[in-house]
C-alpha positions as CSV (number, residue, x, y, z in Angstrom):
1,M,0.0,0.0,0.0
2,T,2.9,2.4,0.8
3,V,4.4,1.7,-2.6
4,L,1.1,2.6,-4.3
5,Y,0.9,5.9,-2.5
6,W,4.6,6.6,-3.3
7,A,4.0,5.8,-7.0
8,L,0.9,8.0,-7.1
9,G,2.9,10.8,-5.5
10,L,5.6,10.5,-8.1
11,G,3.0,10.5,-10.9
12,L,1.3,13.6,-9.5
13,A,4.7,15.4,-9.0
14,A,5.5,14.7,-12.6
15,L,2.1,15.9,-13.7
16,V,2.3,19.1,-11.8
17,G,5.9,19.7,-12.9
18,C,5.2,19.6,-16.6
19,P,4.3,22.6,-18.7
20,A,0.5,23.3,-19.0
21,E,0.6,23.1,-22.8
22,Q,1.5,19.4,-22.5
23,L,-1.8,18.9,-20.7
24,G,-3.8,20.7,-23.4
25,V,-4.3,23.7,-21.3
26,E,-3.7,27.1,-23.0
27,L,-2.6,29.8,-20.6
28,P,-3.4,33.4,-21.5
29,R,-0.3,35.3,-22.6
30,G,0.5,38.7,-21.3
31,G,2.7,41.6,-22.4
32,P,3.7,41.8,-26.1
33,D,2.9,38.1,-26.6
34,A,-0.8,38.9,-26.1
35,I,-0.9,41.0,-29.2
36,S,-1.9,39.1,-32.3
37,Q,-2.8,39.6,-35.9
38,E,-6.1,37.8,-35.3
39,D,-7.1,40.4,-32.7
40,L,-6.1,43.3,-35.0
41,R,-8.2,41.7,-37.8
42,R,-11.2,41.1,-35.5
43,D,-11.2,44.6,-34.0
44,T,-10.7,46.2,-37.4
45,W,-13.6,44.2,-38.8
46,L,-15.8,45.1,-35.7
47,L,-15.1,48.8,-36.3
48,A,-15.8,48.5,-40.0
49,R,-19.0,46.7,-39.3
50,A,-20.1,49.3,-36.7
51,S,-19.4,52.1,-39.2
52,A,-20.7,50.4,-42.3
53,H,-24.0,52.4,-42.6
54,T,-23.0,55.7,-41.1
55,T,-20.3,58.3,-41.4
56,S,-20.6,59.0,-37.6
57,P,-17.9,57.5,-35.4
58,N,-20.3,57.0,-32.5
59,Q,-21.0,53.3,-33.3
60,A,-17.2,52.7,-33.5
61,G,-16.8,54.6,-30.2
62,A,-19.2,52.1,-28.5
63,V,-17.2,49.2,-29.9
64,I,-13.9,50.6,-28.6
65,A,-15.4,51.4,-25.2
66,Q,-16.6,47.8,-24.9
67,R,-13.2,46.4,-26.0
68,L,-11.3,48.6,-23.6
69,S,-13.5,47.6,-20.7
70,Q,-12.8,43.9,-21.6
71,M,-9.1,44.8,-21.1
72,R,-9.9,45.9,-17.5
73,L,-9.6,49.6,-18.2
74,L,-12.0,52.1,-16.5
75,P,-13.8,54.9,-18.2
76,A,-11.5,57.9,-18.2
77,F,-14.1,60.7,-18.1
78,G,-15.5,60.0,-14.6
79,G,-18.0,57.2,-15.3
80,E,-18.1,57.9,-19.0
81,W,-16.0,56.5,-21.9
82,T,-16.7,59.2,-24.5
83,R,-16.5,62.9,-24.8
84,T,-17.4,65.0,-27.9
85,T,-15.6,68.2,-28.6
86,G,-15.7,70.4,-31.6
87,G,-17.6,67.8,-33.7
88,G,-15.0,65.2,-32.8
89,L,-15.1,62.1,-30.6
90,A,-12.7,60.9,-27.9
91,V,-13.1,57.5,-26.3
92,C,-10.7,57.0,-23.4
93,G,-10.0,54.4,-20.8
94,R,-7.5,54.4,-17.9
95,K,-5.6,52.1,-15.6
96,D,-4.4,53.8,-12.5
97,G,-0.8,53.5,-11.6
98,V,1.2,53.8,-8.4
99,Q,2.5,57.2,-9.4
100,K,0.4,60.2,-10.5
101,S,2.4,60.6,-13.7
102,V,0.4,59.6,-16.9
103,L,1.4,57.8,-20.0
104,L,-1.1,59.0,-22.7
105,V,-1.5,56.8,-25.8
106,V,-3.7,58.2,-28.5
107,A,-5.0,56.4,-31.6
108,Q,-5.9,59.2,-34.1
109,G,-8.0,58.6,-37.1
110,D,-11.5,58.3,-38.6
111,P,-12.8,54.8,-37.6
112,T,-15.1,54.8,-40.6
113,T,-12.0,54.4,-42.8
114,V,-9.7,51.3,-43.0
115,D,-6.7,53.3,-41.8
116,G,-8.5,54.9,-38.9
117,A,-10.1,51.6,-37.8
118,L,-6.7,50.0,-37.9
119,A,-5.2,52.7,-35.6
120,W,-8.1,52.2,-33.2
121,A,-7.8,48.4,-33.3
122,G,-4.0,48.9,-32.5
123,L,-5.0,50.7,-29.4
124,V,-7.1,47.8,-28.2
125,S,-4.2,45.4,-28.9
126,L,-1.9,47.6,-26.9
127,A,-4.4,47.6,-24.0
128,K,-4.5,43.8,-24.3
129,G,-0.7,43.6,-24.1
130,W,-0.8,45.7,-20.9
131,D,-3.6,43.7,-19.3
132,Q,-1.5,42.4,-16.4
133,P,-2.4,41.9,-12.8
134,G,-1.5,44.6,-10.4
135,Q,-0.9,48.3,-10.9
136,P,1.5,49.8,-13.4
137,T,4.1,52.3,-12.3
138,R,2.5,55.2,-14.2
139,T,-1.2,55.7,-14.9
140,R,-2.0,54.6,-18.5
141,V,-4.6,56.5,-20.4
142,L,-5.6,55.1,-23.8
143,C,-7.7,57.3,-26.1
144,A,-9.2,56.8,-29.6
145,I,-9.9,60.2,-31.1
146,T,-11.3,61.5,-34.4
147,P,-10.1,65.1,-34.4
148,P,-6.5,65.7,-35.3
149,L,-4.1,65.8,-32.3
150,E,-2.5,69.0,-33.7
151,G,-3.3,72.2,-31.9
152,A,-2.8,73.8,-28.5
153,W,-1.9,71.8,-25.5
154,P,-3.8,70.5,-23.6
155,P,-6.4,69.3,-26.1
156,P,-10.0,69.9,-25.0
157,W,-10.7,66.1,-24.7
158,L,-7.8,65.3,-22.3
159,P,-9.3,63.3,-19.4
160,V,-6.4,64.0,-16.9
161,P,-4.7,67.2,-15.8
162,A,-2.1,68.2,-18.4
163,D,0.7,68.6,-15.9
164,Q,0.4,64.9,-15.0
165,V,1.1,63.8,-18.6
166,T,4.8,62.8,-18.8
167,A,4.8,60.9,-22.1
168,V,2.6,60.9,-25.2
169,A,2.5,58.2,-27.9
170,V,0.4,58.6,-31.0
171,L,-0.9,55.8,-33.3
172,S,-2.0,57.6,-36.5
173,S,-3.6,56.5,-39.7
């Protein structure tokens, strides 16, 4: 009987010590490994489908808000995901960091066009790559916008105080 328990113990130890993929279990990947061509295609297709019968980016904005929430971002405008300014649309999500400094990532483009939809889909992929447990060092604010980023600083759609923004990255079509 002792030998049987010992053999079962060795079998379980070997089972626990092997990689999950050998057991047919697919573990979610994080960081840059989470970004995939399939996600970019799907999100671009979702944006194109949302914009198919309209020239308004509002439907695409709803798609982006939903996808950002799936990546565990919170609405950046208080409890709201979107803000309209000057005829344009901004959809922003945030993940609060340990520090008050903010990394702002902006996807700029018209989501009713292929290039604009691809820029917005790239923003979702970046959010997926950053979907890690715990808090990042800096607060991350990810925004998909339709008006051009050019102009005075701070832009009217900025969801955080301008003096907290320490870095800006732009994805443009």
